[in-house]
C-alpha positions as CSV (number, residue, x, y, z in Angstrom):
1,M,13.0,17.2,26.9
2,K,10.9,18.0,23.9
3,N,9.7,14.7,21.5
4,K,10.9,15.7,17.9
5,S,7.3,14.5,16.9
6,D,5.5,17.1,18.9
7,K,4.9,20.8,17.3
8,F,3.6,23.7,19.8
9,A,0.9,26.0,18.6
10,R,-0.5,28.9,20.0
11,G,-4.1,29.3,20.9
12,K,-5.7,32.0,23.3
13,G,-2.4,33.0,24.6
14,D,-1.4,29.5,25.9
15,L,1.3,27.1,24.5
16,I,-0.9,24.2,23.3
17,K,1.2,21.1,22.5
18,V,0.1,19.5,19.4
19,K,1.3,15.8,18.6
20,K,2.7,15.4,14.8
21,Q,0.4,12.8,13.0
22,K,2.1,9.7,11.6
23,P,2.1,9.6,7.9
24,K,-0.4,7.1,6.6
25,I,0.4,4.5,4.1
26,L,-3.0,2.5,2.6
27,V,-2.1,-1.0,1.3
28,I,-4.9,-2.4,-1.0
29,H,-5.2,-6.0,-1.9
30,G,-7.0,-7.1,-4.7
31,P,-9.5,-10.0,-5.5
32,N,-8.8,-13.5,-4.3
33,L,-5.6,-12.3,-2.1
34,N,-8.6,-13.1,1.1
35,L,-7.5,-16.4,0.2
36,L,-3.7,-16.1,0.7
37,G,-2.4,-19.5,2.3
38,K,-5.0,-21.5,0.9
39,R,-5.1,-20.8,-2.7
40,E,-2.3,-21.9,-4.8
41,P,0.1,-22.2,-1.7
42,D,2.8,-23.3,-4.2
43,L,2.7,-20.2,-6.4
44,Y,1.6,-17.9,-3.3
45,G,2.8,-19.3,-0.4
46,E,1.7,-20.0,3.0
47,K,1.2,-16.8,5.0
48,T,-2.3,-15.8,5.2
49,L,-3.4,-12.4,4.7
50,E,-3.8,-11.9,8.4
51,T,-0.1,-12.8,8.9
52,V,0.7,-10.0,6.1
53,H,-1.4,-7.6,8.0
54,E,0.4,-8.6,11.3
55,E,4.0,-8.0,9.6
56,L,3.0,-4.9,7.9
57,E,1.8,-3.7,11.5
58,K,4.7,-4.5,13.3
59,D,6.8,-2.8,10.5
60,S,5.1,0.4,10.3
61,R,5.3,0.6,14.3
62,R,9.2,0.3,13.6
63,L,9.1,2.8,10.7
64,G,7.2,5.4,12.7
65,I,4.2,5.3,10.2
66,E,0.7,4.3,10.0
67,V,-0.6,1.4,7.7
68,E,-4.0,0.8,7.0
69,M,-5.0,-2.4,4.9
70,F,-8.1,-3.0,2.7
71,Q,-9.0,-6.0,0.8
72,S,-11.8,-6.7,-2.0
73,N,-12.8,-9.1,-4.5
74,H,-15.0,-6.0,-6.3
75,E,-13.5,-3.5,-8.6
76,G,-16.0,-0.7,-7.5
77,A,-14.9,-1.2,-3.7
78,I,-11.3,-0.8,-5.0
79,I,-11.9,2.1,-6.6
80,D,-13.8,3.6,-4.0
81,R,-11.2,3.3,-1.6
82,I,-8.7,4.6,-3.7
83,Q,-10.7,7.6,-4.2
84,E,-11.1,7.8,-0.2
85,A,-7.4,7.8,-0.1
86,G,-6.7,11.2,-1.7
87,E,-7.3,12.7,1.9
88,G,-4.7,11.9,4.5
89,C,-3.1,9.3,2.8
90,A,0.7,10.0,2.2
91,G,1.1,6.8,0.0
92,L,-0.5,3.7,-1.5
93,I,0.7,0.2,-2.0
94,I,-1.7,-1.7,-4.2
95,N,-1.6,-5.6,-5.2
96,P,-4.7,-5.3,-8.0
97,A,-4.0,-9.1,-8.6
98,A,-6.0,-10.1,-11.8
99,F,-7.4,-6.3,-12.2
100,S,-3.6,-5.1,-13.0
101,H,-4.1,-7.1,-16.5
102,T,-8.0,-5.8,-16.7
103,S,-9.0,-2.6,-15.1
104,I,-8.6,0.7,-17.0
105,A,-11.1,2.0,-14.2
106,I,-8.7,1.2,-11.2
107,R,-5.8,2.9,-13.4
108,D,-7.9,6.2,-13.9
109,A,-8.7,5.9,-10.2
110,L,-4.8,5.9,-9.3
111,L,-4.0,8.7,-11.8
112,C,-6.1,10.9,-9.4
113,L,-3.9,10.5,-6.8
114,D,-0.7,12.7,-6.0
115,V,1.2,10.6,-3.7
116,P,3.9,7.8,-4.2
117,I,2.4,4.4,-5.6
118,V,4.0,1.0,-4.9
119,E,2.6,-2.1,-7.3
120,V,3.1,-5.2,-5.7
121,H,3.0,-8.8,-7.2
122,I,3.3,-11.8,-4.9
123,S,4.2,-14.0,-7.7
124,N,6.6,-12.9,-10.7
125,I,4.2,-12.1,-13.4
126,Y,6.7,-12.3,-16.2
127,K,7.2,-16.1,-15.2
128,R,3.4,-16.8,-16.0
129,E,0.9,-17.1,-18.3
130,P,1.6,-14.9,-21.7
131,F,-1.7,-12.6,-20.6
132,R,-0.4,-11.7,-17.0
133,H,2.6,-10.2,-18.3
134,R,1.2,-6.8,-19.1
135,S,0.1,-4.6,-16.2
136,L,-2.3,-1.6,-16.8
137,I,-0.9,0.5,-13.8
138,S,3.0,-0.1,-13.9
139,D,3.7,2.8,-16.1
140,I,2.0,5.2,-13.6
141,T,3.2,3.8,-10.2
142,T,6.6,4.9,-8.7
143,A,7.9,1.7,-8.5
144,T,6.5,-2.0,-9.0
145,L,7.9,-5.1,-7.0
146,S,7.1,-8.6,-8.7
147,G,8.3,-12.1,-7.6
148,F,9.1,-11.8,-3.8
149,G,6.3,-13.7,-2.3
150,T,4.8,-11.7,0.5
151,E,8.0,-10.1,1.5
152,G,7.4,-7.5,-1.8
153,Y,4.6,-6.0,0.7
154,R,7.3,-5.4,3.6
155,M,9.7,-4.3,0.9
156,A,7.2,-1.7,-0.3
157,L,6.5,-0.6,2.9
158,R,10.1,0.4,3.7
159,A,10.4,1.8,0.6
160,M,7.4,3.9,0.8
161,A,8.7,5.0,4.1
162,D,12.2,6.4,2.6
163,M,10.0,8.1,0.0
164,I,7.6,10.3,2.2
165,S,10.1,10.9,4.7
166,E,12.2,12.6,1.7
167,S,9.2,14.9,0.8
168,I,8.4,16.0,4.3
């Protein structure tokens, strides 16, 4: 029985079985998220970034997609990774953290992508200090999740899987 994810291509007179590549979702975490579970656990929870990654890996296998995680405290590194995502990436989930309120450069990099983008914030940014109420990227993302804790990443991944399956 033929696997649905297999395609066949002809090459030099022979049928060659070609495995269809799983769509890849890139998840970018901004500054201080490497301290998840340690930094302000009353606000951000006790799960570590490693635990979040393990949950996303497990979910991605169930959803039939590939997930790649990236974290940096440096704006330029995040911009470089966004620019690299243009090739081979079916969607992007980003928690720009504090950069969401300050980085026009990250916004400009995101504008270069032609894939769905979901913005995630662990805390509800609208229940925090007034300077956190405005995100410079929300108006250019496909969707924004705020205040669901680290579960927001998993919600974003499920939504992204639905979005990209509709576009295939």
